[in-house]
C-alpha positions in Angstrom: 9.4 -14.6 -13.5 6.3 -16.0 -12.1 3.6 -15.8 -9.5 3.8 -17.8 -6.0 0.7 -19.7 -5.2 2.0 -21.8 -2.3 4.7 -22.2 -0.1 5.9 -25.2 2.0 8.6 -24.3 4.8 9.1 -27.7 5.8 9.5 -29.2 2.4 11.5 -26.1 1.2 9.5 -25.6 -2.0 7.6 -22.6 -3.6 4.8 -23.6 -6.1 4.1 -21.3 -8.9 0.9 -20.4 -10.8 2.3 -22.0 -14.0 2.6 -25.5 -12.2 6.5 -25.3 -11.4 7.6 -26.5 -8.1 11.0 -24.8 -7.0 13.1 -26.2 -4.4 15.3 -23.8 -2.1 18.0 -24.0 0.5 17.5 -20.3 1.4 14.6 -18.3 0.7 13.9 -14.7 0.5 10.6 -13.0 0.7 9.9 -9.6 -0.5 6.7 -9.5 -2.5 5.0 -6.7 -0.6 1.4 -6.9 0.7 -1.8 -7.4 -1.5 -5.4 -6.3 -1.4 -8.0 -8.7 -0.6 -10.7 -8.3 -3.4 -13.4 -10.0 -1.3 -13.2 -8.0 1.8 -15.9 -5.6 0.6 -18.9 -7.5 -0.9 -19.0 -6.7 -4.7 -15.6 -5.0 -4.9 -14.2 -7.9 -7.0 -16.7 -7.5 -9.7 -17.3 -3.7 -9.6 -14.4 -1.7 -8.4 -10.7 -0.6 -9.2 -8.2 -1.6 -6.8 -4.9 0.6 -6.2 -2.8 -2.7 -6.1 -1.3 -3.8 -8.3 -0.8 -0.2 -9.4 -0.2 -1.2 -13.0 -3.5 -2.5 -13.3 -5.0 0.6 -11.6 -3.0 3.0 -14.0 -4.3 1.0 -17.1 -8.2 1.4 -16.0 -7.8 5.0 -14.9 -6.8 5.9 -18.5 -10.2 4.3 -19.5 -11.9 6.4 -16.7 -10.4 9.7 -18.0 -11.5 8.8 -21.4 -15.0 8.1 -20.4 -15.2 11.5 -18.3 -14.6 13.0 -21.8 -18.0 11.7 -22.7 -20.1 12.4 -19.5 -19.5 13.6 -15.9 -18.5 10.7 -13.6 -19.3 10.2 -9.8 -16.1 8.7 -8.5 -16.0 7.3 -4.9 -12.7 6.4 -3.1 -13.0 3.9 -0.3 -10.2 4.3 2.3 -9.2 7.2 4.4 -5.5 6.3 4.8 -2.6 8.1 2.8 -3.3 6.2 -0.3 -6.9 7.1 0.0 -6.5 10.7 0.4 -3.6 10.9 -2.2 -5.5 9.3 -4.7 -8.8 11.3 -4.0 -6.9 14.6 -4.5 -5.0 13.5 -7.6 -8.3 12.1 -9.2 -10.2 15.5 -8.5 -7.2 17.2 -10.3 -7.3 15.0 -13.1 -11.1 15.2 -13.5 -11.5 18.7 -13.2 -15.3 19.6 -13.6 -16.0 16.4 -15.3 -17.4 14.7 -12.3 -17.7 14.5 -8.5 -15.2 13.1 -5.9 -16.2 11.5 -2.6 -13.8 9.7 0.0 -15.5 7.3 2.4 -13.7 7.2 5.7 -14.3 4.5 8.3 -12.8 6.3 11.1 -10.7 9.4 11.2 -9.1 10.5 8.1 -5.5 9.8 8.2 -5.9 8.2 11.7 -2.2 7.2 11.8 -0.9 10.8 11.5 -0.6 13.7 13.7 -3.4 16.3 14.2 -1.2 18.8 12.2 -1.2 16.6 9.1 -5.0 15.6 9.6 -6.0 19.3 9.8 -4.2 20.2 6.7 -5.4 17.2 4.8 -8.9 17.8 5.6 -8.6 21.5 4.4 -7.0 20.5 1.2 -9.9 18.0 0.7 -12.5 20.7 1.3 -10.8 23.3 -1.2 -10.6 20.6 -3.7 -14.4 19.8 -3.4 -13.8 16.3 -2.3 -16.9 15.2 0.0 -15.8 13.3 3.0 -18.4 10.7 4.1 -17.9 9.2 7.5 -18.9 5.3 7.5 -17.9 1.8 6.6 -18.2 0.5 3.0 -20.4 -2.5 3.5 -20.9 -3.3 -0.4 -20.0 -2.1 -4.0 -22.8 -2.4 -6.3 -23.0 -1.5 -10.0 -23.8 2.2 -10.1 -23.7 2.5 -6.1 -21.4 2.3 -3.2 -23.4 1.2 -0.1 -22.7 2.6 3.5 -25.1 0.5 5.7 -28.4 1.5 4.4 -27.3 4.6 2.7 -26.5 4.2 -1.0 -24.0 6.5 -2.7 -24.2 7.2 -6.5 -20.9 6.0 -8.1 -19.6 5.3 -11.6 -16.2 4.6 -10.5 -15.5 3.1 -7.2 -11.6 2.9 -6.1 -10.6 0.8 -3.3 -7.6 2.1 -1.4 -8.2 0.3 2.0 -5.3 -1.2 4.0 -3.1 -4.0 2.8 -3.4 -7.6 3.4 -0.9 -10.5 3.6 -0.6 -12.7 0.5 -3.0 -15.7 0.7 -0.4 -18.2 -0.3 1.3 -17.6 3.0 -1.3 -19.3 5.0 -0.4 -22.9 5.4 3.2 -22.5 4.6 4.3 -23.4 8.1 6.0 -20.1 8.5 5.4 -18.1 11.9 2.6 -15.6 11.1 1.0 -13.0 13.0 -2.8 -12.8 13.3 -3.1 -11.0 10.0 -1.0 -13.4 8.3 2.3 -11.4 7.9 5.7 -13.1 8.3 7.1 -12.6 11.8 10.7 -11.8 11.8 13.3 -10.7 14.2 16.4 -8.4 14.0 18.2 -10.2 11.5 15.3 -10.3 9.0 15.2 -14.1 9.5 11.8 -15.8 9.8 10.7 -16.5 13.7 10.3 -20.2 12.9 12.8 -20.9 10.1 16.4 -19.7 10.1 17.0 -20.3 6.3 13.9 -18.0 5.4 14.5 -14.2 5.3 11.9 -11.4 4.7 11.7 -7.7 4.4 9.3 -4.9 3.6 5.7 -4.9 3.9 5.1 -8.7 4.0 6.7 -8.7 7.5 6.0 -7.8 11.0 9.0 -7.2 13.4 8.6 -9.1 16.7 11.2 -7.1 18.4 10.8 -3.8 16.8 7.2 -2.9 15.5 6.9 0.0 13.1 4.6 1.1 10.3 4.4 -0.6 7.0 6.1 1.9 4.9 8.4 2.1 1.8 11.1 4.0 3.8 11.6 0.8 6.1 11.3 -1.6 3.2 14.1 0.2 1.3 16.4 0.5 4.1 16.0 -3.0 5.1 17.3 -4.1 1.5 21.0 -3.7 1.8 20.8 -5.8 5.3 18.8 -8.3 3.7 21.1 -8.7 0.6 24.1 -9.1 3.0 22.5 -11.4 5.4 21.8 -13.7 2.5 25.4 -13.9 1.5 26.5 -14.4 5.1 23.8 -17.1 5.5 24.9 -19.1 2.7 28.9 -18.6 3.5 28.2 -19.7 7.2 28.8 -16.4 8.8 27.1 -14.3 11.5 24.2 -12.1 10.4 23.8 -8.5 11.0 20.9 -6.7 12.5 18.5 -4.0 11.0 17.4 -1.4 13.6 14.6 0.6 12.0 14.7 4.3 12.7 12.4 5.7 15.1 10.9 8.4 13.0 10.6 8.8 9.3 9.8 11.8 6.9 6.6 11.4 5.3 5.3 13.6 2.5 1.7 13.6 1.4 0.9 14.8 -2.1 -2.2 17.1 -2.3 -2.7 16.7 -6.0 -2.0 20.4 -6.9 1.9 20.3 -6.8 2.1 21.0 -3.0 2.6 18.5 -0.3 2.3 17.9 3.4 5.9 17.0 5.2 5.6 15.4 8.5 8.3 14.3 10.8 8.2 13.2 14.7 5.0 15.4 15.3 5.4 18.3 13.4 4.1 19.3 9.9 4.6 21.7 7.2 2.7 22.3 3.9 3.7 24.1 0.5 4.7 23.8 -3.1 8.5 23.5 -1.8 7.2 20.4 -0.1 5.7 19.1 -3.2 8.7 19.7 -5.2 11.0 17.8 -2.8 8.6 15.0 -3.0 8.6 14.7 -6.6 12.4 14.9 -6.9 12.7 12.1 -4.3 10.3 10.0 -6.0 11.4 10.4 -9.6 15.1 9.8 -8.4 13.9 6.7 -6.9 12.1 5.4 -10.0 14.9 6.5 -12.2 17.5 4.1 -10.2 15.2 1.3 -11.4 14.4 2.4 -14.9 17.9 2.9 -16.6 19.7 0.0 -18.2 
């Protein structure tokens, strides 16, 4: 157990936060992305970040306790799936004990089709979540700043896009412009054949696709098999991501929006389906 702080692909070593330096022959990278806490001035000192989720959950419990004492103004920064789901879930949890605002730098759910966006905007309106267009330029004590506009805020939640781990910079691995590990069809690094990677830490040179848990999970068995094949000196198999994936967006009230290849449907049955899938997935990794 440890936290990586540096990687040297030429020396084949990984440095850990506790001072250890681990040598490797074959390396597998599956850490997922991070959130840059300095992307928005003041966010590190004043905001809650959705990643790592365990930290967010801990502070959110304190937020609910505070809401029992006085009404809170909660602002969610980020209009992707995470931002929309968290805004709606927070609205449900707070009830009448506060206000909810979603700050949207661009269209809400820009990566989704029109049907999903329309349904999500209606859900936000019904839940009394105010959507403010604009880019968050600073997070201050008691305020979120959108350029010259200052929005009252007791609890700012940052749910913006993911970033590559900072310790990949200077590793010697081939990275894209955003710092994610470039890999090919066999999940091997584009620059080092003894390094394999999968999930949201990667970008496929030959088959670009969204960063989504669906693709990360399905790459797992191929990654595990290719690690064995690489060590044994065998040929590696390829992982071909599916063209479309089912997406289920929770609306905080037990219902959800399901989307697939351009079509969308909404209802409590979709919410039940999402809940069942998610709980079954977590249960696989929670049992001894």
